[in-house]
N, C-alpha and C positions, 0 to 999 in steps of 0.2 A: 608662256614667253616662254621661247625658243632660248638653249645658252648662248649667254653673250663671246664673241672672241676676244677673251682677256690673255694677254700675252703675260700678265702677272704666274709666276710656278711657284707652287709651293709643293711642298713631300708629299708622296702618293698617299697617304695614310690620311690626311687632309679630304680626301674625296669625299668619302661621305658625310660633310657637313654640311650639303646642301639640301640633304630631305627634311621636313619637316618629320619633328621627333614620332608621330605616332601612326605615319605614312607605311605603307607597308615599300620594304626594301630590299627582302630577298624569303621567298616563297620556296618552303622548299616540302619534300613530301609529308611530312607528318606536323608541319609549324611553320608560320610565316614571320619574321624576323621584322620586326617595326625599325625605322633609321636610329630610334633611340635603342634599340637592343643590339642592333648591329655595333654601333659605337662603343656600345660595353661590352661584347663578347669580343670585341679585334682588342681594346683595354685589357683584357684578361687573359686574351691568348698570348697578347705580347707580353705580358708579366711572366707568364709561363715561360718563353720562349727565352726572355731575356735569363732567367734562372737559370735557365737548362745550359743554354750558351752563350756567357756572358762575354764573350770576346768580338767586340764587334767587328763586321764586318766578315763573320762565317759564314758557311755557305749553310741552307739548311732544305733540303729535299722534300718532295710529295711527290708519293706513286700515289694515287685514289682514285675513283672514282667521284663525279661532282656531288657535290655537297656543302656543308656547311663548313667545314676543314678549306677542302681547294678552293674557296669563295676567298674566304676569311686572309688565310694567310698570307698572301700576296701583300696585304697591307698591314698585318700584324706583325711579319717578317721586318717589312719597312721601320715598322715602329718601333722594333727592338732591334734596330741600327745592323740588320741579319742581310743578306741575300739569298732571296727565294728564288730556288730552282725548280721549277715545274714539270716534270716527267712525266711525258705522255704514256696512258696507262694502257694503250696499247701493246707498249711495247714488252720482249721478255726479258729474262735475265741477264742474257749477253750484254743489249744494248744500256740497259740499266745498271749493271756494273762497270761500264763502260764510263757514264755519266758520274758516279759516283766518286769513281778513283778521278776523273780528270778536273772536276771541280771542289777535289777532296772537301768534301760535304761530311760536316760534324752531327748531322742528325738526320733520320730519313723518316719522315712519317708515311702511314698509310694503314690499309685495313689488313686484320691477319693476315689472309691468304695471299695477299701480292707479295709481303714481308715473309713467310714461309716458304715461298717456292727461292728465294735466295740464300744460298749455301755459304757456308766461310767465307771461299773463296773469290765471291760476288762484294763482298764486303770490305770495302777499302781500307786503313788502318784509323783510328780515331772516329770511326763512324757509328753514332747510335742508332737503334732502331726502336720505333715508339711505334704501336698499335692505335690508331685515332679513337678508340675505346679509353684506353688508358689516358691518353691524352686529356681527354674532355675529364674527365674524371681527377685530373692534374687537374685543371684550370678553373674548374669546379670548389677548388681546397683553396684558390688563391683568396688570399686575402684583400691584396688590391690591384689595383689596373693601371697601364701607363699611360700617359695622357698625351696628346698629341705631340708627332716627333718636332724639331725644330733643322731637319737632317738640312746640310746642303743640296740642294736641286743637284748640282753636278755627283754628287755620291753615284756609289754603284747599288744600284737597290734590284735588281734581276739577272740572270742568267737563263736566257731562253734558245735550247741547243734546236740549230737545224741543221739538217742533210746540205753536203756541198757534193760537187760533183764529182769531186776525188777525197778517199778518204776516211774517217772517221766522222760524228755529230760534229761542229763549233758548237760552242756557247757564246752566244752574243751578248755583250753586257751593254743592259740597260739604267740607264740612271733615273734619279726620282725627277727628272726634267722629261724625258722621253717619255715615259708615261704619262707625266700631267700632262704636258698638249698635245699628244697623239688623243687624249680623254676630253679635252677642250676641243679640239679641231672636229672629231667626228663626231659631237654632240650638238656641235654648232652646226654643220653643213648637211647633217642628217634631220638639224629642226627635231630634236628630241624636247620633250614636256614632260613634264613632270606627273602627269597622269597615262604615262606610255608604259606598256608591260612589256618587257621583253625575253624572250624563248630562247635563252643559251643552249642551241643544240652544238654547239662547236667545243672543240676538246680545245680548255682552259692550259693549255703549255704551247699552245698556238698563240702569236701575240694580236690576230683575230680574236680570236674567241677569249683569251683576256681583256682584249680591246671593251666586250659587250660587257661587262660588269663595268668596266671604269667608268664609260662614257654614259650608261645608264643612271649612276649615282649621281654623279657628276651636275644630269638634269633632273637629281631628284625623282626618278623614276623608281619601279621595282622588276627584279631579275626574276626569271624560273630555267632553274638548272635542269635539264633535262638527257639523261643517257639514255638515247634512245633505240631498242631494237627492231624496230619495222618503223617504214613512213606511218603507221596508220599511227602509231605513239606520239609522232609528230601532229596529227590532224586533233586528235583526241586532246591533248595538251593546249591547243590553241584554242577551242573550244571549252574547254574547263578553265580557262585561264585570260580568256578574253584577250588574246595576243594581240599585241598594234604592231610588233615588230619581232621579224626573222631575217637572223642574218646565216647565209650558207654556202654551201661552194656547188658548181656544176653537177658533179653526180648526184648528191642530195637533191636537186632540183630535180634531175631528170626524174629521179623517182615520183617525188613529191607531183608532179604533174600528170604521171599515169595512174593516180587514185581519185574517186570521187569523194570529194570535196562538200560536207554540207554547208549549208548558209550560216548556221552558230559556229563554226571552223572560220567561214574567212569574213564575215562583216564586219569583226572590228580591226583587221589589219590595216594599217598605215603605210607601209611603207617596208617594201624587202631590199635587201644587200647581198651582194654578191662579190668573191674575191678567190683566191687559189684557183685563176683559171678563166677562161673567155667563156662569158654567155653566148650561146648560138641562136639563129634570128628563130628556129623551131624552140627554144628554149622563151625565146624575151614571149612568145607569141603565145605559147600555153600557160607562161605566168599572166599574162593579160587576159587572159579566158578565164584563170579560176578568180585572181585576184584584179578587178578591173578598176580600183580606188584605189588602189593600194601607190606610192613611188616608189620606183623599181631606180637603183643606184648600184651600177655595174663600178668597180672598183677594182687598180691594181697597187701593191705592196711586195715587199720585201724585209724579211723579217731584221734585217738589216739596217732599217729604215723606218721600221713601222709599216708607212702607209705613203703613197706617193700620190696618184690622182682619182680622181671618180668624174665618173661623167652626170652630168645634171641631167635627173628622170625627164625635162621637158625635149632631150635631145637622145634617151634612143630608141624612139621610132623615127627619128631620121640620119641618124646617125649610130647603129647597132653595133659596129663592128669598133666604134672605138673606144679609148681609154681614157676620153676624158682631159680634165687639166689638172694642175698642182691639185691638192688637199691645201688650207691654211697650215702656215709653219714650215711649209714646205716648197722649195723652189727646184724645177725640173727644167734641166738642158740637155737637150739632144749633138751632141759633139761628136765632131770628124777624128778623122785618125790623126790628122794634125794639129788638134786642140782645141780647134776653132767651132763656134756653132754653126750646125747645117743652116742651109737656106730650107723654104718653105717646102717637103714632100720629098727633102733627102733624105736616106737613111745615115743613122747615127747609134752612139750608144745613150741609153738614160744614163744622166749621172743626177744623181738624186743630193742636194746640198739643203745645209738649214741646219735648224733646231732640233727636229727628230733625229738627225742621224745618230745612229748607237756608236759607243764607244772600243768597238774593235771585237777581235774574238779572245775570249778568256786562255790565259796563256800560248798564246799562237801568234807570235810576231812574224812569221813567215806568211800565214795565212792573210793578217791583218792587214800586210803591207801591198798584199796583191788587189785585194778590195777597198779600203777604205787608203784614198791616198789624195792627195793638196785638190781643193777646186779647184775649176778652170778660172783661167782670169776673169772669164765675165760673168762670172759668180756674181750676185751681187752679196753674199754673206760670206762667202771666201771660209780659209777655214779647212776641216778635212769635210769629203764628197764620200758619198758611195758611188762607187762605179759598178754601175749592174753589170753588163757582159749582158744586159738585155738591146736588142735592136729596134730602134723605134723608128716614127716618122712624125712631122709636126706639119699640119695642111696650114692651108693662108689663113685658116679662121683661129691657130692655136691648138686645134684639137690634135692630141695624140694616136701616133695608131703601132702598136704591136706588130712588128714582121717577125722577130724569132731570137731563140736563144744562142747565144755563142758557145755555151757549155753542154755539157751530158745531160743534162739534171731530167730528171725524171719526173713530171708530175700526175698522180695519179690520186682521186678521191681527196684532188685537196693537198695531200700532204708530197713536198718534196722528198725526193728519193735520192741515196748517192749510188750510180750504178755499182761504184770500185767497192761498196758496203756488202750489195749483192753478192758481187761476183767473190768476195775473200773469206763470204760466209760458203760456198759453191764451194771454192777450191780447198777451204779450210776439213771439207768432210774428207778427202782422201780417195774419190770418188772419180774427179778428173782433174784435169792439170789444167784446160784454159777454160774461162768464163768470160761472157760479154752479154750484158746487160743490156734492156734497146726497152727506150719507149714505143711501143706501138700504141696510135690513135683507138679509142674505144669510145663508143656512143656515154656506156657509163660513167664510164669511169676518169675521162679525158686521156688518161695514156694507161694503159693495161706495160704489167712488166712480164717479158718475155725476156728469156736465159738461153741465149747459144752454147754449150758446151763440148767441150771435146773429153773423151773419157779417158781416165791414168790408164788404164792398161785394158782398152777396147770394150766393148758393152752391149751387154744384154737386161731382159726384161724384169731381172731382178735388182741390178745395180738401178736402173734408171726407178724403179720404184723406190729402192731406200732413201737417194737423193732428193726426193720429192718429199718422205716423210720426214728426214732429215731436218731441211729447211721450212716446211709446216711448225716442227716444231723448237728450232730456233729464231727463226725469222717474224718479225711483228705480222699480222694478217695482212695490213697495206702494203707489205713490202716484200710478200711473198710472189714467185713467178706463177703467173697468169698462163702459160706453157712457157714448156723446159723444152729444146731442141737440139737433137744431139747429131754432131758431126765429126764422121771423122778426121776429115782437115778444115783447119779453118783458114779463109783465103785473107790474103798480104797484100799491105801496099808498098809501094817499093822502097819504103823504109825499113822493112821484111817486119813490119806491126800487125799485127791484127787489125783488117780493115773491118771498123766500124761503121764506117758509111757505108759499105757494099753490105755488109748484114745487116745493114737498118733498110737500106732500100729493098733486098730481098723480103724481109718481113714487112715490106709496106708502112714503115714508119716514115 
């Protein structure tokens, strides 16, 4: 039986209470944790955290590969009254240092290799680093476990850092209620069952990736976390564990449909979910060919409100370019410039209302006020809404269609990339005086990062190679420029500013 759409909200650490005691909950490389094991380990980890960081509401960050620590920590930290800050393991020391300082982390947990890459200048005052091997030794020595928490559903449970079109990453504040209702909603509309096996290939630092865990455990299902190196790793895992559910982003789907899939890797697949970019008709055709029995769920979301829409699988072939309709617990409005709702097929801004809306950006009142504003008068929920900046239209049947983005965000391989962050990194090298980052359409990545620069003192091959080398060292892989274009002069708009539009047109963006 699939998950009932129950609006009752509980603290997020209660999400593991639905599985049968001896049923598999978390399938790791070397062992499987049953639901009984999972509950005990979360309780013990929570007790260790509480002893280590006794201040309620303190931030505990993690920077590690997928495994027991990163899967259990979101729930253990919540049980201990702490706020979890998952850091994408692909980030480099520069971005990690910024996040630790911004959230004023009391603790950073990770593997020894990553932690050793941080120098004293990267660690904010009062932040202790603990290697995960040392952590589990400490957890094993705990004589007690913390019981289920009784946290206020509106209490802060997590900070998920996401890039904006300008400036540094922003910490989106998510409550227990945000996380709980997101898990219930997704588990319900996906029709998750207790015999499902979810392959968790997405980073757990993303809301989409983290929800893989929560919606599966709400259904009493099991999760197989996987950090893959090649598409073949995904195929092997599907065959080995008889995976029923895969969640991915378009660039990964592109790689996967190019592979030869043996029957033993596809026969158990029940559903495929996509977000982080739209599926093309070619991708849909490829997925249909390999997984003819699977239900395909295209979805649209934004970290500030978790998930907004999904397209019912029965409509994918007839309406392949649609974003679908609002997910349970979400109200999606299409609003004109005057604040009124649009008529069918009129373009407007997507505004997300309801209990999935996050609490704003951590310590950033200015940017919070820009994106989190009072809901339109026509909203049934009222309160605060997320004004997405995305342009959409709704047809006569209530189906939504994406039109375009208002900002200059780059979406590459499912990652949201701030152009300014790439530009700042380039200027910080001292090799260039001007830099503009632009997302250029790319079959595999969705958008590839192209960087247009003007040299500080003229250019030569040595400087060009040096800039590429520094950016490769300082930026995470997904943020590195796919190509760097050197210019003697930059085009200017009538206001004397660098003309991004002209550069984008020149590059075919």
